[in-house]
N, C-alpha and C positions, 0 to 999 in steps of 0.2 A: 455220421454222428460226430459231434465235437469230441475232443479228447475227454476221457472219463473225468467226472468231478470226483472230489474226495469221497463223497458218499457212494457214488456209483462204484468206485474202485473197491471200497471196503465191502460193498454188497457182492461184487464179483468174487472176491477172495473167500468170503463167508459161505457163499453158495458152492464154491468149489470144494471146500472142506466138508460141508454138509453132505454133498452128493458124490464125494469120493472121485473127483477128477482134478486135474491140474492144468494150468496154463503154461504153454511154452513162453519163455522170456527170451526174445531173439536179440542178440547183439547186432548193432549196425554201426557203420562208420562213414556213410555217405548218403546223399539223397537217393541214389539208386537202390542201395540195400534197404533203406527205410521204406521206399515205395514197394519193394518186393515183399517185405515183411507184412505191411498193412494189407496188401492184396492177398497174400497167403491166408491171413486170418479171415478176411472176407470170403474167400473161396471156400474155406472150411466151415463157415457159419459159426465162427468162434470169436468171442472177445479175446483180447490178448495183451501182452506186455512187450514193449520194445525198449531196449536199454542201450546205454552207451557207456563204455569203460573209460578210464582215464586216457588211455592211448587212443581209443576211438574218438573221444571228445576233442583231443588235440588235433587229430587228423581231420576231423570235420571242420575245424576252423581254417584249414588251408595251410599250405607249406610256407606261406609268407607271414602267417600269424602264429600258429602252433601254440594256442593257448586254450586250456581246458574249459574255462568258464565261457569264453566267447563261443567255442564250438558247441557247448552244451545248450546255450541259449539259442544259437542258430538252429540246432537240431530241434529244439522244442518249438520254435516259431514255425519252422517248415512243417513239422508233424501236425501242429494245430490247424494249419490251413488245409493240408491234404486229407487229413482224417475226416473232415467234414463231408467229404464226397462218398464215404463208405457207410454201411449200415451196421457196423459192429463197434463196440467200445474198445478203445485203445488207451492203455495206461503207459506213462513214460517213467523210466527208472534210470538211475545212475548206478553203475555196477562197480564192485570191488575198489573201494577207496581205502588205501592203507594209511597209517598214521602220518607219514611224511607228506601226504598230499591232501590232507583234510583242509588245510588253510588255503589251498589253491584250487579246491574242487568243491567238496560238499558244503563247507561252511559258507563260502560266498553265495552259493546257489540257494542255500537255506535262507540267508539274510535277504536275498532278492525276493524270494517267495513270501517271506514274512511281511516285507514292505508292500508287496502287491496285495496280499490278503487284507492288510490294514486299510488299504484303499478300496476295498470292496471287490477285489478281483480274485482269481483262482491261482494256486501255485503253479510255477513253471513245470514242475515235475510232481508225480503222484507218490513217488517213493525214492529213497536214497539208501545206498548200502554203505555201512561202515564195516570195513574188513579188519577186525582186530586179531586175526589168527596168528599174527607174527609177534604179538605182545602177550605178557602173562594174563591169565583170565581176569584177575582182579582189575588190572588196568584197562583191559578190554571193556569190562562192564562199567567201570567208572566213566569212561568216555561215552559209552552207549547211553548211560543215564543223562548226561549233558545233552547229547544229540536228540534223545527221545523228547526231552522237554521242548527243544527248539522245533522239532518236527511237529509236535502237537500244536504249537503256536502257529506253524505254517500250514496246518491241515494236511500234513504229509505223513506217510507211513515210513517207519524206519525198518531197515533190514540189517541184521547183524549176523556175524559168523562166529560160532563157538566150536573150536576144533581147527584142524588143518586140512586143507585140500591139497593133495599131491599134484605133481606136474607143474606146468608153467602157464601163467596168465599175465600178460603185459609185462614180461620180464621178471616177474616175481615167481620164484621156484619154491615149491613145497616138497619137503622130504616125504617119502613113502614109508611110514612107520606106524607104530601104535597110536601116535598123536592124531592119526587120520580117523580115529573112532571116538566120538564124543561119549561121555559116560553119563549115567543118571545124575551123578553129583554135579556135572557141568550144567545140566538142565535145571537142577534145583537152584544152583547159584544164580543162573540167569533169571529165574522167576523171582527170587528174593530181591535181586537188584532192580529189575524192570517192572515187576508186577505181572499180573495175568490179564492185563487190559485196562485196569483202572488208571494207570499212569500214561496211557497213550497206546495206540495201535502199533504193533511191531510184528515182523516176521523173523523167524529164527532159522539160520542155515546150520543145523547140526550136521556133523560130518560122520559118514559111515563107510569110509573107504573111497570116497570120491577122488577123481583125478581129472585135472584140466588137460586139454589137448587131445591127441589122437591115441587111441588104444583099441585093441580088439576085445570083444566080450570074452571074459574068462581070464584075461591077463591081469586084472586087478580084482581083488575079492571085495565085493560090496556086501555089507551086512545091514540090510534094511531093518532087522530086528532091533538095532541100536535105537532107531526112531521110536519104535513101540515101547521100549523100556523107558525112554526119556518121557514120553507122554504119560505113561502110567505112573512114574515117580512124581511128576508135578501134579497130576490129578489127585493122587492119594494124599500128598503132603498139603495141598492147598484146598482140597475138597471143591474143586472147580465144577461148575454145572455141566461143562463139556468134558467128556472123557478124553478128548484130544485138544488140550488147552492151547498148544502152539500151532500157529500157522507156519508150516515148515517149508523150507526151500531146498531144492536138490541142485547142488552145484556140480560142475563137471559131468553133465548129462550125456554129452556126445559119445556114441559108441556103447552105451549101456545096454545090458541084456533086458529084453522086454519084460521078463518075469520079475526082475529086480525093480524095474520102474513101477510096475503095477503094485507090487508089495509096498514100495515106499509111499506111493500115492494113497494106499489104503490106510496108512498110519498118519495122514494129515498133511502130506506134501501138497501145496497149492500152486507152486511155481517151480518150474524146472528150467534152468539156464541152458540154452542151445546156441553155441557159437561156432565151434570147429566144423560141425556138419554143414551148417548153412554157409560158411565161408567156402567150403569145397563145392557146395551145390551152386553157388554163384559163379565161381571161377572155372569149374569144369566145362560148362557150355561155351564159355569165352575161349578157352584153350582149343576146344573142338572147332569153333568158328575160325580162329586164326590158322589152324593147321589145314582145315578144309578149304579155306579161301586164301591160301598163302600168296598166290600170284596176284590176286586183286588187292590184298592188304598192303603188300610191299611194291615199291616201284623197282621192278627187276630189269636189269640190262637196259637201262635208259628209257623204259616204258613209263607210262603215267599212272599205272595202277587203276583200280576201280573204286571211285569215290563211294559207291553204294556199299562196298565191302569194308573200307576202312573208316567210314562214318561211325563215330562212337555210339550213335544211337542203334546201329545195326547189331553190333556184338553186345551192347549194353542190354538190349531187349532180351537177348538169349540168356544172359546172366540173371536178369530179373525173373524170367520165367522159371529157370531152374531152381532159384532160391524160393520162390513162392510155392512151388510144388513140394519142396522139403518142409516148409512151414506147415502146409496142409498135413503132411505125413506126421509131423510132430503133434499136431492137434489131435489126430486120430489115435496116436499111440497113448496120449495122456487123457483121452476121453473128453476133451473140451469141444471137439467138432460137433456142430449142431446144437450147442447149448446156449447160444445167444438168445436172450429174451428181450 
């Protein structure tokens, strides 16, 4: 299928919230990891979201370019072609854009999509994330209002973050303290600033103890009840027809306890970011290949090596297979496996 249209993407997210499942959002940084992610969704019978961060977009453009917008547009073009060969819907998303990179990442991409839509085309991406977790909430929401209006014009969904995710993401480190837990007041301020859908479609990444990077379950205390309290506060204050007015996003999902994931999804999480786990799932089989085929990969003691062993396609296939399997696992854990219609 082609990349999801704006209407198809909105329907995907609405259906996930209604039926209490979520889509894995898989970070990629190359054509190989992109291929692995799409195949994983297809193998699971799940629609899905594939995303690129600021660092991933820069890497995608190549070491001779190192430019986020170029890498993002190349990612989008490649994905649009490859996705046609699969029978699931794939949405494209840009992940975690802080304030100092808005002018070099999200805003130029939005401008490009607006021009494309004016010409009768579809946006390059289906959603963009503004990460205002490092600025005061009032400023965060002021910028979000501006971006939401532009996203609406571009037929794109906005994702925002309210609260702080601990750990490290693309060099940005979040402290692990009480700021990692969003409050009902934060949720109400968000709804007052952005509306509950009338001003444009957006997703909200409220934080409930999330941590980016690698950690073992139990090392960080997740409080999914934070999400329930936020939904209830907004529903009560604004008398929304849906008792879960926010489409929620779960950041820092790698390594999370299965029970915490299920509880979070039950409160309206429709998207969970998965990056650390899939990075390892891609790299681990490659490491095994290199160790297991050491003498063929390297030209040892004047020998010529074995071309079949050091051909990047050989170990690349192993990496893709491992990552695709991890995407299937994520779809099963979040309940999206087998939900493609």
